LOKE-973979 format. One record per residue (C-alpha): residue number from 1; residue in three letters; chain; x, y, z. Coordinates in steps of 0.02 Angstrom, whole numbers, plus 50000, padded with zeros to 5 digits. Example, Ala and Ser with C-alpha at 12.3 -4.5 7.8 and 13.67 -1.06 7.14 Angstrom:
! LOKE-973979
+-----+-----+----+-------+-------+-------+
:   i :  aa : ch :     u :     v :     w :
+-----+-----+----+-------+-------+-------+
:   1 : ala :  A : 50615 : 49775 : 50390 :
:   2 : ser :  A : 50684 : 49947 : 50357 :
+-----+-----+----+-------+-------+-------+
//
This chain:
! LOKE-973979
+-----+-----+----+-------+-------+-------+
:   i :  aa : ch :     u :     v :     w :
+-----+-----+----+-------+-------+-------+
:   1 : met :  A : 55079 : 55004 : 54865 :
:   2 : leu :  A : 55140 : 55176 : 54811 :
:   3 : phe :  A : 55244 : 55185 : 54654 :
:   4 : gly :  A : 55395 : 55279 : 54590 :
:   5 : ser :  A : 55517 : 55279 : 54445 :
:   6 : cys :  A : 55613 : 55135 : 54367 :
:   7 : asn :  A : 55802 : 55149 : 54366 :
:   8 : cys :  A : 55875 : 55007 : 54263 :
:   9 : met :  A : 56057 : 54958 : 54280 :
:  10 : ser :  A : 56155 : 54874 : 54141 :
:  11 : gly :  A : 56233 : 54706 : 54175 :
:  12 : pro :  A : 56241 : 54526 : 54118 :
:  13 : ala :  A : 56092 : 54468 : 54018 :
:  14 : ser :  A : 55967 : 54382 : 54132 :
:  15 : leu :  A : 55783 : 54363 : 54164 :
:  16 : ser :  A : 55794 : 54441 : 54335 :
:  17 : arg :  A : 55628 : 54514 : 54392 :
:  18 : arg :  A : 55695 : 54692 : 54397 :
:  19 : asn :  A : 55776 : 54685 : 54224 :
:  20 : leu :  A : 55618 : 54615 : 54150 :
:  21 : leu :  A : 55515 : 54751 : 54232 :
:  22 : cys :  A : 55624 : 54887 : 54160 :
:  23 : ala :  A : 55651 : 54814 : 53987 :
:  24 : gly :  A : 55473 : 54815 : 53922 :
:  25 : gly :  A : 55424 : 54741 : 53754 :
:  26 : ala :  A : 55304 : 54599 : 53717 :
:  27 : gly :  A : 55433 : 54460 : 53737 :
:  28 : phe :  A : 55497 : 54527 : 53901 :
:  29 : val :  A : 55320 : 54554 : 53964 :
:  30 : ala :  A : 55275 : 54374 : 53923 :
:  31 : ala :  A : 55431 : 54314 : 54015 :
:  32 : leu :  A : 55387 : 54426 : 54161 :
:  33 : val :  A : 55213 : 54351 : 54172 :
:  34 : ser :  A : 55292 : 54179 : 54182 :
:  35 : thr :  A : 55423 : 54236 : 54308 :
:  36 : met :  A : 55302 : 54323 : 54426 :
:  37 : ile :  A : 55153 : 54208 : 54412 :
:  38 : gly :  A : 55222 : 54036 : 54376 :
:  39 : ile :  A : 55136 : 53875 : 54329 :
:  40 : gly :  A : 54981 : 53839 : 54430 :
:  41 : arg :  A : 54966 : 54016 : 54498 :
:  42 : thr :  A : 54830 : 54075 : 54379 :
:  43 : ala :  A : 54673 : 53991 : 54317 :
:  44 : gln :  A : 54525 : 54025 : 54206 :
:  45 : ala :  A : 54375 : 54067 : 54311 :
:  46 : lys :  A : 54226 : 53952 : 54291 :
:  47 : met :  A : 54108 : 54054 : 54185 :
:  48 : leu :  A : 53927 : 54070 : 54235 :
:  49 : thr :  A : 53823 : 53969 : 54113 :
:  50 : gly :  A : 53649 : 53900 : 54130 :
:  51 : glu :  A : 53559 : 53918 : 54296 :
:  52 : val :  A : 53640 : 54021 : 54432 :
:  53 : pro :  A : 53685 : 53933 : 54595 :
:  54 : glu :  A : 53555 : 53954 : 54733 :
:  55 : val :  A : 53585 : 53966 : 54920 :
:  56 : asp :  A : 53466 : 53932 : 55064 :
:  57 : arg :  A : 53545 : 54054 : 55185 :
:  58 : leu :  A : 53661 : 54202 : 55171 :
:  59 : ser :  A : 53741 : 54320 : 55295 :
:  60 : val :  A : 53839 : 54475 : 55247 :
:  61 : arg :  A : 53945 : 54558 : 55381 :
:  62 : ile :  A : 54017 : 54734 : 55362 :
:  63 : val :  A : 54198 : 54710 : 55416 :
:  64 : ser :  A : 54268 : 54880 : 55371 :
:  65 : asp :  A : 54175 : 55040 : 55334 :
:  66 : ile :  A : 54173 : 55222 : 55383 :
:  67 : met :  A : 54046 : 55219 : 55525 :
:  68 : val :  A : 54042 : 55135 : 55695 :
:  69 : arg :  A : 53884 : 55156 : 55799 :
:  70 : arg :  A : 53849 : 55098 : 55976 :
:  71 : asn :  A : 53690 : 55035 : 56058 :
:  72 : val :  A : 53588 : 55016 : 55898 :
:  73 : pro :  A : 53454 : 54882 : 55920 :
:  74 : ser :  A : 53448 : 54731 : 55806 :
:  75 : gln :  A : 53296 : 54708 : 55694 :
:  76 : lys :  A : 53197 : 54560 : 55632 :
:  77 : leu :  A : 53101 : 54576 : 55468 :
:  78 : glu :  A : 53027 : 54457 : 55342 :
:  79 : gly :  A : 53168 : 54339 : 55292 :
:  80 : leu :  A : 53299 : 54458 : 55362 :
:  81 : thr :  A : 53382 : 54484 : 55530 :
:  82 : ile :  A : 53492 : 54637 : 55553 :
:  83 : glu :  A : 53615 : 54605 : 55693 :
:  84 : arg :  A : 53710 : 54756 : 55760 :
:  85 : ala :  A : 53880 : 54724 : 55838 :
:  86 : pro :  A : 53877 : 54751 : 56027 :
:  87 : pro :  A : 54011 : 54848 : 56121 :
:  88 : asn :  A : 54169 : 54747 : 56142 :
:  89 : glu :  A : 54220 : 54798 : 56318 :
:  90 : ile :  A : 54218 : 54672 : 56462 :
:  91 : pro :  A : 54147 : 54737 : 56627 :
:  92 : asp :  A : 54273 : 54755 : 56769 :
:  93 : ala :  A : 54419 : 54720 : 56653 :
:  94 : pro :  A : 54545 : 54832 : 56565 :
:  95 : pro :  A : 54483 : 54908 : 56400 :
:  96 : arg :  A : 54509 : 54797 : 56249 :
:  97 : ala :  A : 54520 : 54835 : 56065 :
:  98 : thr :  A : 54357 : 54895 : 55990 :
:  99 : leu :  A : 54285 : 54897 : 55815 :
: 100 : val :  A : 54365 : 55032 : 55709 :
: 101 : gly :  A : 54290 : 55131 : 55566 :
: 102 : glu :  A : 54384 : 55213 : 55423 :
: 103 : trp :  A : 54365 : 55260 : 55240 :
: 104 : gly :  A : 54363 : 55092 : 55152 :
: 105 : leu :  A : 54255 : 54938 : 55131 :
: 106 : ser :  A : 54267 : 54752 : 55168 :
: 107 : met :  A : 54123 : 54627 : 55178 :
: 108 : his :  A : 54118 : 54446 : 55234 :
: 109 : ala :  A : 53986 : 54334 : 55155 :
: 110 : glu :  A : 53941 : 54163 : 55225 :
: 111 : ser :  A : 53818 : 54060 : 55123 :
: 112 : gln :  A : 53738 : 53891 : 55149 :
: 113 : arg :  A : 53659 : 53769 : 55027 :
: 114 : arg :  A : 53591 : 53615 : 55116 :
: 115 : asp :  A : 53739 : 53564 : 55227 :
: 116 : glu :  A : 53870 : 53651 : 55118 :
: 117 : val :  A : 53944 : 53814 : 55184 :
: 118 : arg :  A : 54053 : 53940 : 55092 :
: 119 : asn :  A : 54146 : 54094 : 55155 :
: 120 : ile :  A : 54199 : 54237 : 55042 :
: 121 : leu :  A : 54290 : 54399 : 55086 :
: 122 : val :  A : 54245 : 54541 : 54968 :
: 123 : asp :  A : 54371 : 54686 : 54973 :
: 124 : phe :  A : 54497 : 54723 : 55109 :
: 125 : gly :  A : 54471 : 54901 : 55169 :
: 126 : tyr :  A : 54605 : 55036 : 55178 :
: 127 : asn :  A : 54715 : 54982 : 55321 :
: 128 : pro :  A : 54770 : 54806 : 55372 :
: 129 : val :  A : 54774 : 54854 : 55556 :
: 130 : thr :  A : 54590 : 54900 : 55549 :
: 131 : leu :  A : 54544 : 54747 : 55445 :
: 132 : leu :  A : 54635 : 54623 : 55560 :
: 133 : asn :  A : 54570 : 54707 : 55717 :
: 134 : asn :  A : 54389 : 54699 : 55659 :
: 135 : met :  A : 54405 : 54521 : 55594 :
: 136 : glu :  A : 54470 : 54463 : 55763 :
: 137 : ile :  A : 54331 : 54548 : 55860 :
: 138 : leu :  A : 54198 : 54484 : 55740 :
: 139 : lys :  A : 54274 : 54308 : 55749 :
: 140 : ile :  A : 54299 : 54293 : 55560 :
: 141 : ala :  A : 54417 : 54147 : 55532 :
: 142 : pro :  A : 54529 : 54169 : 55378 :
: 143 : glu :  A : 54564 : 53982 : 55368 :
: 144 : lys :  A : 54380 : 53959 : 55321 :
: 145 : phe :  A : 54389 : 54073 : 55168 :
: 146 : asp :  A : 54342 : 53985 : 55006 :
: 147 : ala :  A : 54376 : 54135 : 54894 :
: 148 : leu :  A : 54433 : 54317 : 54897 :
: 149 : val :  A : 54358 : 54448 : 54782 :
: 150 : leu :  A : 54426 : 54621 : 54742 :
: 151 : ser :  A : 54295 : 54733 : 54665 :
: 152 : his :  A : 54415 : 54860 : 54589 :
: 153 : gly :  A : 54589 : 54934 : 54602 :
: 154 : his :  A : 54560 : 55074 : 54728 :
: 155 : tyr :  A : 54667 : 55082 : 54885 :
: 156 : asp :  A : 54518 : 55097 : 55002 :
: 157 : his :  A : 54465 : 54924 : 54941 :
: 158 : phe :  A : 54634 : 54834 : 54927 :
: 159 : gly :  A : 54740 : 54927 : 55057 :
: 160 : gly :  A : 54718 : 54794 : 55191 :
: 161 : leu :  A : 54761 : 54648 : 55077 :
: 162 : val :  A : 54951 : 54636 : 55095 :
: 163 : gly :  A : 54942 : 54648 : 55284 :
: 164 : leu :  A : 54805 : 54516 : 55288 :
: 165 : leu :  A : 54909 : 54398 : 55181 :
: 166 : ala :  A : 55061 : 54423 : 55293 :
: 167 : ala :  A : 54963 : 54395 : 55453 :
: 168 : thr :  A : 54876 : 54239 : 55387 :
: 169 : lys :  A : 55028 : 54156 : 55306 :
: 170 : gly :  A : 55006 : 53969 : 55320 :
: 171 : lys :  A : 54824 : 53985 : 55375 :
: 172 : leu :  A : 54736 : 54015 : 55209 :
: 173 : lys :  A : 54684 : 53868 : 55102 :
: 174 : ser :  A : 54810 : 53817 : 54971 :
: 175 : lys :  A : 54780 : 53897 : 54800 :
: 176 : leu :  A : 54641 : 54003 : 54871 :
: 177 : pro :  A : 54551 : 54087 : 54723 :
: 178 : phe :  A : 54574 : 54276 : 54712 :
: 179 : phe :  A : 54451 : 54355 : 54589 :
: 180 : ile :  A : 54476 : 54519 : 54495 :
: 181 : gly :  A : 54379 : 54590 : 54349 :
: 182 : gly :  A : 54522 : 54631 : 54232 :
: 183 : glu :  A : 54707 : 54669 : 54214 :
: 184 : asp :  A : 54683 : 54856 : 54238 :
: 185 : cys :  A : 54640 : 54818 : 54419 :
: 186 : phe :  A : 54831 : 54820 : 54437 :
: 187 : cys :  A : 54860 : 54987 : 54349 :
: 188 : thr :  A : 54941 : 55126 : 54449 :
: 189 : arg :  A : 54822 : 55265 : 54499 :
: 190 : ile :  A : 54825 : 55442 : 54565 :
: 191 : tyr :  A : 54688 : 55554 : 54630 :
: 192 : ser :  A : 54623 : 55677 : 54502 :
: 193 : asn :  A : 54698 : 55816 : 54610 :
: 194 : gly :  A : 54871 : 55736 : 54588 :
: 195 : gly :  A : 54892 : 55640 : 54751 :
: 196 : gln :  A : 54965 : 55464 : 54736 :
: 197 : tyr :  A : 54843 : 55320 : 54757 :
: 198 : gly :  A : 54959 : 55173 : 54729 :
: 199 : ala :  A : 54939 : 55005 : 54646 :
: 200 : leu :  A : 54888 : 54829 : 54693 :
: 201 : asp :  A : 55037 : 54719 : 54741 :
: 202 : arg :  A : 55036 : 54574 : 54618 :
: 203 : gln :  A : 55191 : 54495 : 54691 :
: 204 : ala :  A : 55114 : 54485 : 54865 :
: 205 : ile :  A : 54967 : 54391 : 54790 :
: 206 : met :  A : 55083 : 54269 : 54705 :
: 207 : asp :  A : 55194 : 54247 : 54859 :
: 208 : ala :  A : 55040 : 54204 : 54962 :
: 209 : asp :  A : 55004 : 54059 : 54843 :
: 210 : leu :  A : 54836 : 54130 : 54792 :
: 211 : leu :  A : 54760 : 54073 : 54629 :
: 212 : leu :  A : 54732 : 54231 : 54525 :
: 213 : met :  A : 54566 : 54223 : 54433 :
: 214 : thr :  A : 54532 : 54359 : 54305 :
: 215 : ala :  A : 54346 : 54359 : 54269 :
: 216 : glu :  A : 54299 : 54486 : 54137 :
: 217 : gly :  A : 54135 : 54395 : 54111 :
: 218 : pro :  A : 54015 : 54329 : 54242 :
: 219 : ala :  A : 54103 : 54193 : 54343 :
: 220 : val :  A : 54055 : 54070 : 54479 :
: 221 : val :  A : 54137 : 54104 : 54648 :
: 222 : ala :  A : 54157 : 53961 : 54774 :
: 223 : asp :  A : 54009 : 53869 : 54695 :
: 224 : his :  A : 53883 : 53983 : 54783 :
: 225 : ala :  A : 53908 : 54159 : 54714 :
: 226 : phe :  A : 53943 : 54240 : 54547 :
: 227 : thr :  A : 54024 : 54400 : 54485 :
: 228 : thr :  A : 53940 : 54523 : 54368 :
: 229 : gly :  A : 54084 : 54526 : 54245 :
: 230 : lys :  A : 54113 : 54693 : 54160 :
: 231 : ile :  A : 53974 : 54815 : 54199 :
: 232 : ala :  A : 53899 : 54895 : 54045 :
: 233 : gln :  A : 53884 : 55084 : 54063 :
: 234 : ser :  A : 53722 : 55147 : 53990 :
: 235 : gly :  A : 53572 : 55253 : 54032 :
: 236 : phe :  A : 53578 : 55417 : 54128 :
: 237 : glu :  A : 53712 : 55376 : 54257 :
: 238 : thr :  A : 53867 : 55485 : 54260 :
: 239 : pro :  A : 53954 : 55434 : 54423 :
: 240 : leu :  A : 54100 : 55533 : 54492 :
: 241 : arg :  A : 54273 : 55491 : 54423 :
: 242 : asn :  A : 54398 : 55537 : 54556 :
: 243 : thr :  A : 54555 : 55448 : 54493 :
: 244 : gln :  A : 54668 : 55431 : 54342 :
: 245 : glu :  A : 54759 : 55274 : 54289 :
: 246 : lys :  A : 54918 : 55234 : 54194 :
: 247 : val :  A : 54958 : 55076 : 54098 :
: 248 : gly :  A : 55130 : 54999 : 54120 :
: 249 : ile :  A : 55248 : 54922 : 54248 :
: 250 : val :  A : 55346 : 55036 : 54365 :
: 251 : asn :  A : 55462 : 54961 : 54497 :
: 252 : gly :  A : 55366 : 54799 : 54492 :
: 253 : phe :  A : 55193 : 54877 : 54510 :
: 254 : gly :  A : 55063 : 54908 : 54377 :
: 255 : cys :  A : 54971 : 54823 : 54235 :
: 256 : phe :  A : 55040 : 54733 : 54083 :
: 257 : pro :  A : 55012 : 54837 : 53925 :
: 258 : asp :  A : 54977 : 54684 : 53816 :
: 259 : lys :  A : 54833 : 54634 : 53930 :
: 260 : val :  A : 54746 : 54804 : 53929 :
: 261 : ala :  A : 54645 : 54885 : 53789 :
: 262 : pro :  A : 54767 : 54968 : 53666 :
: 263 : ala :  A : 54671 : 55133 : 53678 :
: 264 : lys :  A : 54724 : 55146 : 53860 :
: 265 : asn :  A : 54908 : 55115 : 53826 :
: 266 : thr :  A : 54954 : 55297 : 53798 :
: 267 : gly :  A : 55106 : 55306 : 53910 :
: 268 : ser :  A : 55024 : 55442 : 54012 :
: 269 : leu :  A : 54885 : 55461 : 54140 :
: 270 : ile :  A : 54709 : 55440 : 54073 :
: 271 : pro :  A : 54537 : 55456 : 54156 :
: 272 : asp :  A : 54496 : 55300 : 54255 :
: 273 : asp :  A : 54344 : 55215 : 54176 :
: 274 : phe :  A : 54334 : 55072 : 54304 :
: 275 : glu :  A : 54304 : 54949 : 54163 :
: 276 : his :  A : 54371 : 54810 : 54275 :
: 277 : glu :  A : 54249 : 54841 : 54419 :
: 278 : ile :  A : 54140 : 54693 : 54469 :
: 279 : gly :  A : 53998 : 54658 : 54589 :
: 280 : thr :  A : 53978 : 54497 : 54689 :
: 281 : asn :  A : 53806 : 54417 : 54692 :
: 282 : phe :  A : 53704 : 54277 : 54769 :
: 283 : met :  A : 53539 : 54200 : 54717 :
: 284 : leu :  A : 53438 : 54171 : 54876 :
: 285 : lys :  A : 53315 : 54030 : 54847 :
: 286 : gly :  A : 53138 : 54094 : 54823 :
: 287 : lys :  A : 53188 : 54275 : 54860 :
: 288 : gly :  A : 53297 : 54340 : 54719 :
: 289 : leu :  A : 53467 : 54420 : 54701 :
: 290 : val :  A : 53573 : 54488 : 54842 :
: 291 : ile :  A : 53697 : 54606 : 54760 :
: 292 : leu :  A : 53859 : 54664 : 54842 :
: 293 : thr :  A : 53901 : 54819 : 54743 :
: 294 : ser :  A : 54062 : 54870 : 54832 :
: 295 : cys :  A : 54077 : 55045 : 54755 :
: 296 : ser :  A : 53971 : 55067 : 54597 :
: 297 : his :  A : 54093 : 55175 : 54500 :
: 298 : arg :  A : 54002 : 55115 : 54343 :
: 299 : gly :  A : 53836 : 55169 : 54419 :
: 300 : ile :  A : 53727 : 55084 : 54550 :
: 301 : ile :  A : 53585 : 55054 : 54427 :
: 302 : asn :  A : 53706 : 54986 : 54296 :
: 303 : thr :  A : 53782 : 54870 : 54427 :
: 304 : ile :  A : 53611 : 54800 : 54475 :
: 305 : lys :  A : 53560 : 54779 : 54293 :
: 306 : gln :  A : 53722 : 54688 : 54253 :
: 307 : ala :  A : 53686 : 54564 : 54393 :
: 308 : gln :  A : 53512 : 54538 : 54320 :
: 309 : val :  A : 53582 : 54511 : 54144 :
: 310 : ala :  A : 53719 : 54393 : 54205 :
: 311 : ser :  A : 53597 : 54285 : 54303 :
: 312 : gly :  A : 53439 : 54301 : 54199 :
: 313 : val :  A : 53351 : 54341 : 54363 :
: 314 : gln :  A : 53252 : 54503 : 54376 :
: 315 : lys :  A : 53196 : 54496 : 54557 :
: 316 : val :  A : 53315 : 54591 : 54673 :
: 317 : his :  A : 53301 : 54548 : 54856 :
: 318 : ala :  A : 53437 : 54660 : 54927 :
: 319 : val :  A : 53577 : 54778 : 54875 :
: 320 : ile :  A : 53723 : 54801 : 54995 :
: 321 : gly :  A : 53876 : 54912 : 54976 :
: 322 : gly :  A : 53936 : 55075 : 54904 :
: 323 : phe :  A : 53822 : 55172 : 54786 :
: 324 : his :  A : 53949 : 55310 : 54748 :
: 325 : leu :  A : 53819 : 55446 : 54769 :
: 326 : leu :  A : 53904 : 55596 : 54848 :
: 327 : pro :  A : 53908 : 55785 : 54823 :
: 328 : pro :  A : 53941 : 55870 : 54704 :
: 329 : leu :  A : 53811 : 55757 : 54623 :
: 330 : thr :  A : 53646 : 55850 : 54634 :
: 331 : asp :  A : 53477 : 55815 : 54713 :
: 332 : glu :  A : 53403 : 55801 : 54538 :
: 333 : tyr :  A : 53528 : 55663 : 54497 :
: 334 : phe :  A : 53485 : 55575 : 54661 :
: 335 : arg :  A : 53300 : 55583 : 54615 :
: 336 : gln :  A : 53337 : 55497 : 54448 :
: 337 : val :  A : 53430 : 55358 : 54538 :
: 338 : ile :  A : 53288 : 55336 : 54664 :
: 339 : ala :  A : 53159 : 55329 : 54524 :
: 340 : ala :  A : 53261 : 55191 : 54440 :
: 341 : leu :  A : 53277 : 55099 : 54606 :
: 342 : lys :  A : 53088 : 55107 : 54628 :
: 343 : asp :  A : 53067 : 55029 : 54456 :
: 344 : ile :  A : 53184 : 54887 : 54505 :
: 345 : asn :  A : 53089 : 54872 : 54671 :
: 346 : pro :  A : 53216 : 54783 : 54783 :
: 347 : asp :  A : 53151 : 54719 : 54949 :
: 348 : tyr :  A : 53297 : 54797 : 55046 :
: 349 : leu :  A : 53435 : 54925 : 55020 :
: 350 : met :  A : 53588 : 54935 : 55132 :
: 351 : pro :  A : 53693 : 55085 : 55074 :
: 352 : ala :  A : 53870 : 55085 : 55141 :
: 353 : his :  A : 54041 : 55164 : 55115 :
: 354 : cys :  A : 54028 : 55295 : 54976 :
: 355 : val :  A : 53848 : 55353 : 55007 :
: 356 : gly :  A : 53829 : 55532 : 55063 :
: 357 : glu :  A : 53699 : 55591 : 55188 :
: 358 : pro :  A : 53597 : 55692 : 55060 :
: 359 : phe :  A : 53561 : 55536 : 54956 :
: 360 : tyr :  A : 53537 : 55425 : 55108 :
: 361 : asp :  A : 53410 : 55543 : 55186 :
: 362 : met :  A : 53318 : 55559 : 55021 :
: 363 : val :  A : 53308 : 55373 : 54981 :
: 364 : arg :  A : 53247 : 55333 : 55158 :
: 365 : arg :  A : 53104 : 55456 : 55135 :
: 366 : glu :  A : 53061 : 55393 : 54962 :
: 367 : met :  A : 53074 : 55207 : 54999 :
: 368 : pro :  A : 53014 : 55189 : 55179 :
: 369 : gly :  A : 53042 : 55023 : 55267 :
: 370 : lys :  A : 53168 : 54965 : 55136 :
: 371 : val :  A : 53326 : 55062 : 55180 :
: 372 : phe :  A : 53446 : 55019 : 55322 :
: 373 : gln :  A : 53608 : 55104 : 55369 :
: 374 : ser :  A : 53764 : 54996 : 55372 :
: 375 : asn :  A : 53892 : 55008 : 55511 :
: 376 : val :  A : 54051 : 54914 : 55551 :
: 377 : gly :  A : 54004 : 54746 : 55623 :
: 378 : thr :  A : 53824 : 54745 : 55557 :
: 379 : arg :  A : 53772 : 54571 : 55499 :
: 380 : tyr :  A : 53629 : 54547 : 55375 :
: 381 : ala :  A : 53562 : 54370 : 55391 :
: 382 : phe :  A : 53447 : 54316 : 55248 :
: 383 : thr :  A : 53343 : 54158 : 55243 :
: 384 : ala :  A : 53250 : 54079 : 55098 :
+-----+-----+----+-------+-------+-------+
//
């Protein structure tokens, strides 16, 4: 949701939502949290301790992404089937809706452990029309969702959320867990060039009866998956920083100052450090980690390493999602990333979303047989 200014009006003392939003102050903020969220609307995420949950099967479907390709053959590899979505038209019938690509990312993960199945939607793309269209064509049933995960507070990852919640009202499971990595996921953001980038709609999440789960540390998701928690930024990686953020509440949108690091509470725009970004991960029995990176604003290598640290598992089976490797980053930087990927030695890489052609072409040459291009509708089916 885009944001504007706050124009408070004087009047009788009350704890109306608007007055609280405009008043500020620790006491008012605390009351606002209670007003907006309410009892039973938030919960402490179950932290990942001990052994990570294992799954026997896992499929990851690209629901929303930038590229749609036709007539690409499916592939069968060791422990992995790559299913490409077929054209959606029906012969001798009027044209129907077809899969749509746009700038944004959403992934649907279905996992199985013995006879237990879990469904998780990770991110929501840029546009609800696109998200809902693609979900319908791909036959993804929202009533089966066991959890929702938002990787970070960028519009191309949460833009489809409010429309999805409106369209699925009464269909989602009661108190469906909604995972974020930190309060600054809600902060208002603008592009570094000054264009508005909006803010996540907290009230829509509450109105949909979702259970807001803030997981700054590694947390278990729907019994089968786990989040990375905060991703430590170390090593050589210096990913692009294309947005700025501002702490505070404006017209009902934004992040609570008392729940964000004091150093960020400057009252003005500051560089976005993506401290709240999280990855979503599965441990595939006998194969290793399958890591859904989403965007990798903290660095693709750092994201992978954080999943390894959180789980205590070094073996990486697959990495799926955005790597955030685009020009003006240089070929020399790409070579450093590829060298680090070779050291990690994943079985498969599926770059998506924010991966430019220069890096994609280079990593395919350097890691032959391991790299596969993601397209809208592609389903990666892993077996133990």
